[in-house]
C-alpha positions in Angstrom: 0.0 0.0 0.0 1.2 3.5 -0.8 -0.3 5.1 2.3 1.9 7.0 4.7 1.7 8.9 8.0 -0.9 11.2 6.6 -3.3 8.4 5.8 -4.5 6.1 3.0 -6.6 6.6 -0.1 -9.8 4.7 0.4 -12.7 3.8 -1.9 -16.1 2.5 -1.0 -18.2 0.9 -3.7 -21.9 0.9 -2.7 -21.5 3.6 -0.1 -25.1 4.6 0.0 -26.7 1.2 0.8 -27.0 0.0 4.4 -23.6 -1.8 4.4 -21.9 1.2 2.9 -23.5 3.6 5.3 -22.5 1.5 8.3 -18.9 1.2 6.9 -18.6 4.9 6.6 -19.7 5.4 10.2 -17.3 2.8 11.5 -14.3 4.3 9.6 -15.1 7.7 11.2 -15.7 6.3 14.7 -12.5 4.3 14.7 -10.6 7.2 13.3 -9.3 5.2 10.4 -6.4 7.1 8.8 -8.2 8.3 5.6 -6.2 10.7 3.5 -8.6 10.7 0.6 -12.1 9.1 0.3 -13.8 8.1 -3.0 -17.5 7.0 -2.9 -18.3 4.9 -6.0 -21.2 3.1 -7.5 -21.3 0.3 -10.1 -24.3 1.6 -12.0 -24.8 5.3 -11.5 -23.3 8.4 -9.9 -24.4 11.9 -8.9 -25.9 11.2 -5.5 -24.9 13.7 -2.9 -23.9 12.2 0.5 -21.2 12.8 3.1 -18.1 11.4 4.8 -16.9 12.6 8.2 -19.1 15.7 7.9 -17.9 16.7 4.5 -20.1 16.6 1.4 -19.2 13.9 -1.1 -20.6 13.2 -4.6 -21.0 9.5 -5.5 -19.2 8.7 -8.8 -19.9 6.0 -11.3 -17.0 3.6 -11.6 -14.7 4.4 -14.5 -11.4 3.1 -15.8 -9.5 5.6 -13.6 -11.7 5.3 -10.4 -9.2 3.2 -8.5 -6.0 5.0 -9.6 -4.0 5.8 -6.5 -6.4 3.9 -4.2 -4.8 1.9 -1.4 -7.9 0.0 -0.1 -11.3 -0.4 -1.7 -14.3 -1.8 0.2 -17.0 -3.4 -2.0 -20.5 -3.4 -0.4 -22.9 -3.6 -3.3 -24.5 -6.2 -5.7 -22.4 -9.3 -5.8 -22.7 -9.7 -9.5 -21.6 -6.2 -10.1 -18.8 -6.5 -7.6 -17.4 -9.6 -9.3 -16.7 -7.5 -12.4 -14.4 -5.1 -10.5 -12.6 -7.3 -8.0 -10.0 -8.4 -10.6 -9.1 -4.7 -10.9 -7.3 -5.0 -7.6 -4.5 -7.0 -9.2 -4.4 -4.7 -12.3 -4.5 -1.4 -10.3 -2.5 -2.5 -7.3 -5.0 -1.9 -4.5 -6.3 -4.1 -1.8 -10.0 -5.1 -2.2 -12.0 -6.1 0.8 -15.3 -7.7 -0.4 -18.3 -7.3 1.8 -20.8 -8.3 -0.9 -20.3 -12.1 -0.9 -19.5 -12.0 -4.6 -18.1 -15.1 -6.3 -14.3 -14.8 -5.8 -12.1 -14.5 -8.9 -9.8 -17.0 -7.4 -10.8 -20.1 -5.4 -8.1 -19.6 -2.9 -9.3 -16.0 -2.0 -9.0 -15.9 1.8 -12.1 -15.6 4.0 -11.0 -13.7 7.2 -12.7 -13.3 10.6 -10.6 -11.0 12.8 -9.9 -12.7 16.2 -9.9 -16.1 14.6 -7.8 -16.5 11.4 -6.3 -13.1 10.4 -2.8 -14.6 10.6 -3.7 -16.7 7.6 -3.8 -13.8 5.1 -1.3 -14.8 2.5 1.5 -12.4 1.7 0.8 -9.9 -1.1 -2.8 -11.1 -1.5 -4.9 -8.3 -3.2 -8.4 -9.6 -2.6 -9.8 -10.6 0.8 -13.4 -11.7 1.5 -15.3 -10.4 4.5 -17.7 -13.3 5.2 -21.4 -13.4 5.9 -22.4 -12.0 9.3 -23.5 -15.4 10.5 -20.1 -16.8 9.7 -18.4 -14.1 11.7 -20.5 -14.7 14.8 -20.4 -18.5 14.7 -16.7 -18.8 13.8 -15.8 -16.6 16.7 -17.8 -18.5 19.3 -17.0 -22.0 17.9 -13.3 -21.1 17.8 -13.3 -20.1 21.5 -15.2 -23.2 22.6 -13.0 -25.6 20.5 -9.9 -24.0 21.9 -10.9 -24.5 25.5 -13.0 -27.6 25.7 -13.1 -29.3 22.3 -16.3 -29.7 20.4 -18.1 -32.9 19.4 -20.8 -31.3 17.2 -23.0 -28.2 17.1 -26.5 -27.3 15.9 -27.5 -23.8 15.2 -30.8 -22.0 14.3 -30.4 -18.5 12.9 -33.1 -15.9 12.5 -32.5 -13.6 9.5 -33.3 -9.9 9.7 -34.8 -8.0 6.8 -31.9 -5.5 6.7 -29.9 -8.3 5.0 -31.9 -7.3 1.9 -31.1 -3.6 2.3 -33.6 -0.8 2.8 -35.9 -2.5 0.3 -36.3 -5.5 2.7 -36.9 -3.3 5.7 -39.5 -1.2 3.8 -41.3 -4.3 2.7 -41.6 -5.6 6.2 -42.9 -2.2 7.3 -45.4 -2.1 4.5 -46.6 -5.6 5.2 -47.0 -4.8 8.9 -49.2 -1.8 8.2 -51.2 -3.8 5.6 -51.9 -6.7 8.0 -52.9 -4.3 10.8 -55.4 -2.8 8.2 -56.7 -6.2 7.3 -55.0 -6.2 3.9 -53.3 -9.1 2.2 -49.5 -8.9 2.7 -47.3 -9.5 -0.3 -44.2 -8.1 -1.9 -41.3 -8.7 -4.3 -38.7 -9.7 -1.7 -41.0 -11.7 0.5 -43.8 -13.0 -1.6 -45.3 -14.7 1.4 -46.5 -12.8 4.5 -43.5 -12.0 6.7 -45.2 -9.6 9.1 -46.2 -11.4 12.3 -44.9 -14.6 10.7 -41.8 -16.8 10.1 -40.6 -18.2 6.8 -38.7 -21.5 7.0 -36.3 -20.6 4.1 -34.0 -17.7 3.4 -33.2 -16.0 0.1 -29.7 -14.9 -0.7 -29.7 -11.1 -1.1 -30.0 -10.0 -4.7 -31.1 -13.5 -5.7 -34.5 -14.2 -7.2 -34.9 -17.7 -5.9 -34.3 -19.7 -2.7 -31.1 -21.7 -2.5 -29.4 -23.9 0.0 -28.0 -20.9 1.8 -27.1 -23.0 4.9 -24.4 -24.9 2.9 -23.0 -21.6 1.6 -22.4 -20.4 5.2 -21.2 -23.8 6.5 -18.6 -23.8 3.7 -17.5 -20.3 4.8 -17.2 -21.4 8.4 -15.1 -24.4 7.4 -12.9 -22.1 5.3 -12.3 -20.0 8.4 -12.0 -22.8 11.0 -10.5 -25.6 8.9 -12.1 -28.5 7.0 -11.4 -30.8 9.9 -13.5 -28.8 12.3 -16.1 -30.9 14.2 -19.5 -31.3 12.5 -21.8 -28.2 12.4 -25.4 -28.1 11.1 -27.4 -25.0 10.5 -30.9 -23.8 9.8 -31.9 -20.3 8.7 -35.3 -18.8 9.4 -36.6 -15.6 7.9 -37.9 -13.5 10.9 -40.0 -10.3 11.0 -37.3 -8.2 12.5 -35.3 -5.3 11.0 -31.8 -5.7 12.5 -29.5 -8.3 14.1 -29.1 -12.0 13.8 -30.4 -14.0 16.8 -28.8 -17.4 17.0 -29.7 -20.4 19.1 -26.8 -22.9 19.4 -26.7 -26.3 20.9 -23.2 -27.7 21.3 -21.8 -30.9 22.7 -18.4 -30.5 24.2 -15.6 -33.1 24.7 -15.3 -32.1 28.4 -17.9 -31.1 31.0 -17.1 -27.5 32.2 -19.5 -25.6 34.3 -21.7 -23.0 32.7 -19.7 -20.4 34.5 -16.5 -21.8 33.0 -18.0 -21.7 29.5 -19.2 -18.1 30.0 -15.7 -17.1 31.3 -14.0 -18.6 28.2 -16.3 -16.8 25.8 -15.7 -13.4 27.4 -12.1 -13.8 28.5 -10.6 -10.4 27.6 -7.1 -12.0 27.1 -8.6 -14.1 24.3 -11.3 -11.8 22.7 -12.8 -8.4 22.9 -15.6 -9.3 20.5 -18.1 -10.7 23.0 -20.3 -9.3 25.8 -22.2 -11.4 28.4 -25.5 -10.0 29.5 -26.7 -11.1 32.9 -30.4 -10.5 32.4 -32.1 -13.9 31.7 -34.3 -12.2 29.1 -31.4 -10.7 27.2 -30.0 -10.2 24.6 -32.7 -9.3 22.1 -32.4 -8.0 18.5 -33.4 -4.5 19.7 -30.7 -4.5 22.4 -28.0 -5.7 20.0 -28.6 -3.1 17.4 -25.6 -0.8 17.0 -23.5 -3.0 19.4 -19.9 -3.6 18.6 -19.8 -7.1 20.1 -21.5 -10.5 19.9 -24.1 -10.3 22.7 -24.3 -13.5 24.7 -27.1 -14.7 27.0 -26.4 -16.9 30.0 -25.2 -20.4 29.1 -27.5 -23.3 30.0 -26.7 -27.0 30.6 -28.9 -29.5 28.8 -30.7 -31.7 31.3 -31.0 -34.7 29.0 -27.7 -34.9 27.1 -24.4 -35.1 28.9 -21.9 -32.4 27.8 -24.6 -30.6 26.0 -24.9 -26.8 26.3 -27.4 -24.2 25.0 -26.1 -20.7 23.9 -28.2 -17.7 22.8 -26.5 -14.8 21.0 -27.5 -11.8 19.0 -25.2 -9.8 16.7 -25.9 -6.6 14.8 -25.6 -7.9 11.3 -24.5 -4.6 9.7 -22.0 -3.5 12.4 -20.3 -6.3 14.3 -21.3 -8.8 11.6 -20.0 -6.8 8.7 -18.4 -3.3 8.9 -16.3 -3.7 12.0 -14.7 -6.9 10.7 -14.0 -5.3 7.3 -12.4 -2.3 8.9 -10.4 -4.5 11.3 -9.1 -6.4 8.3 -7.8 -3.2 6.8 -6.3 -2.1 10.2 -4.6 -5.5 10.4 -3.1 -5.2 7.0 -1.8 -1.7 7.7 -0.3 -2.9 11.0 1.3 -5.8 9.3 2.7 -3.6 6.6 4.1 -1.1 9.2 5.8 -4.0 11.1 7.3 -5.2 7.9 8.5 -1.7 7.0 10.2 -1.2 10.4 11.9 -4.5 10.5 
């Protein structure tokens, strides 16, 4: 990277969608060393927005849009992002992909800070910021495996509508108003009624059909934790909530720690700063987790029927802890690693 003490040249593609907005806020709050900011869009430009209190005009991507850029964050449509990720090699910038676009190379690293950041290959130009569920589950499973060993785990995840952008949130709002006025609820993103309801399948954002999204996320988790990691099974449920991923996890461990020992391991500040344990037995909830920087954990429960079985409940802000904070932390790690290399 060409950055120096005065900062780095940064580009955000998709800066006006929910992920991009959250990313802009996190960069400012963490005082990321930005020397120059470019806000880009794959399809159109001209929208007036801001960064760190200064007005910015979104520009449509052109051949010279990434000239001089050190780090580019891609937040938009995966199909559009896939067209521009290869430019990282051609233009010499680092691309951090938040879009879940198909990687141009199979070996593109998937990184969860606090778990596998040390596995970023030298001189790799493209890094994948994984799905928010991958970030939450990889962090917790890593800590449990490290301390107690895992036999297997079973997870149920409730998907918020913000995973589909402002359109998904607007559709839930419209459906809710419609149902309260005795009108039929329907829409383009959720063709079935979602308001006051649950849907037992989850669509991939920007996709027109339902797919085996569980396998996509499990493959990501195995890419982060290793192919030999103990068995994990996952079910995704579409929930009528705006923000945050609530997750119910059942895990069978290889040892029999107390619930207090499990909670202590998951919140040990010498191991992680990414989790918070809430003492209230009715917490955490999606509302409480919104805008939180950490994975919010409820009290751990022992299963009364199965030996070495434990129940965990966690809720993570999908846009913040589950996306933007990890992406910015990847960039900070790369800068730190580059500075260490330069001073050695």
